[in-house]
N, C-alpha and C positions, 0 to 999 in steps of 0.2 A: 135811719139808723141813729141810735142814741149816741151821745158824746162818749159814754163809757165804752160802748161796743166798738165805736170807731177807734178809740184809743187802744183797745185790746188788739184789734186787727192790725193797726199800724205797728204795734210793738211785739207782735207774736214772733218768737224765736225759740230755738232750742231743739235738740235732736229728738226729744220725746214728744214733741208737739203732735206729730202725726199719729203716734201711738195713742195719745189721749183722744184724738178725734175718732180713730178707728174703734177704740173700745167703747166710747160714748155712743157712737152710731149703732153698734150691735145691741147695747143695752136699751137705748131709746126705742129702737125698732121692736125689741122683744117685749118691753114692759110699759112703753108709753112714757110721756113726760112725768106724770105724777108718780107712777110706779117705779121709775128708775131711781136707784139709790146711788149716792156718791161712792159708797163702799164697793158696790158692784161694778161701777164704771172704772174705778181705780184698779180693781182686780182684773177686769177684762183688758185694760190697757197695759197692765204689767208695770204700773207706776205706784208711787205712794200717794196718799191723799194730799200730802204737802206739795208734791209736784203738780198734781192736778189743780189744786187751788192757786198755785203760782201762775198758771195760765188762765184759769177761769174761776174767779172767786164766787161766781154765781151760777147755779145750774141752768138758769134761764139763758144766760149768755152762752153757755156751752151748747145748749140745744140750738140756739140761733146760729151758731157757727157750723154745727153739723148740718143743719137743714140748708143753710145758704151755700155751703161748700158743695153739697150734692146737687143743688139746683143750678149752681154756676157751671158745674161740669156738664150737666145736661144742656144748658144754654150754649156752651161753647160748641158742643156737637151739632146743635141745631143751626148755629150761625155758619158753620162750615159747609152746610149743604144748601144754603141759599145762594145760588149762583145767579147774579144779576143778568147774565147773558142768556139764560135759558128761558123758554116760554112758560107761561103760567101753569099749564097742566103738569109739566114735569116738576117744577119747583114746589107747587102746592101739594102734589102727591108725596114727595119726599118729606116735606115739612110735616104733613099730616101723619104719616107713618111714624116719624120720630116722636112727635107730640103724643100720639096715642100710646106708643110703647112705654113712654115714661109715666103717664098718668095711670096706666094699667099695671105697671110694675109694682112689686111689693114695696120697694123703697118709696116710690112716688106716692102710692096710696097711703102708706103709713104717715109720711110727712104731712100730707094734706089733712089727714084726720087729726093728728096731734096739733097742727096749727089751728085748725077749726075749734078743737076742744079748748085750747088755751087762749083763744083770741080775746075773750072778754077780760080775762085777768092780765094778759100780757099782749096788748095790741101791737107792740113793736115786733113780735114774732112774725105775725102775718105780713106786716108791712116790709120787714127786712127780707123775708122769704120772697115776696113778690118782686122786690127791687133787684134781688140778686140773680134772678133767672127769667121769670115770665115777662117782666117789663123789657128786658134786653131783646128777647125773641120777638115780642110784639113790635118793638120799635124797628127791628130789622125787617119784619114782614111788611110793616107800613111803608118803609123805604122802598122795598121791592115792588109793592103794588103801585106806588107812585111812579116809579121808573117804568114799569110795564104799561101803565096808563099813558105815560108820555110817549111811549113807542106806538101807541094805538092798539095794543093787545087787549086792554081792558077799558071799560067805561065806568068811571066812578068819580064822585066828588068828595066823598068822605072815606079816606083810606083807613082811618082809625076804626070806624064802625065796621068796615068790611073785614078788617083783620080779626076783630072780635067775633064777627059772625062766622067766619071760617073756623075759628077755634071751637065755637059751640057746635057747629056741624060735625066736627071730628069727634065730639063727645057723645054723639047720638047713640042710644041703645046700650052699648057695652058699658060705658062709664057709670051709668045709672044703676045697672045691674050689680056692678062691683061695689058701689057705695052702699047700697042697701043689702049687701050680703047674699044676693041671689046667685051669683056666680063668682068664681075665683080665677078660673082659667078660660082663655079664649083662643080659638084656633087662628091660624094665619088667614084662612079663608074668611072668617068672620071680621077680622080687622080690615082686610082688603075691601070687603063689601061696604063697610062704613066709610072708609077713606075715599073709595071710588065714588060713592054716593055724595060725599061732601064736596068733592071737586066738581062733579057734574052739576050739582045744585048751585054752587058758587059761580061756575062759568055760565050757567043758564041765566043768572042774574046780572053778572058783570062782564061777561065775555063780549068782546067787540065783534 
């Protein structure tokens, strides 16, 4: 996170702050980063441009806050379902379903596309987005895998790699179709097929 972004996060206050974020989220999701105008965001938030600029003098910083806020909420949900006392199949299945639900959601997909599109011009966007959510979840999964291995439930020496491999297994088939615009909606049965396959494959490799 840049020093400017960190300063804004530390000092963010005011009763209309949430209004600004909600309005900005709606416009960014509708028009993308480049197409979103400050006038439209202020209108959607029900605030003046002066109020908007008092919180976020830069549209890039506003988008970073919208993206990281959404990602942090998703991360908090994921962290709550990682129960260290449960066996791998149960935990990985829950984590997989939660992860897939987010990346296939309209919000998750649009944030990913905007971050990817703006990564060259604004590398801080992708970095801040990753640190606000995916990194937290990844670290929690790594910790769980390590604890599970210590209990003799899994066999692995590189928990970081194993966590990344599981995430990639959960993206099989459906996420690629979404990214390339081949499908927009997926049934629960399709999602379960992918996650069950991911857990089975992971356990076949690492299960004790």
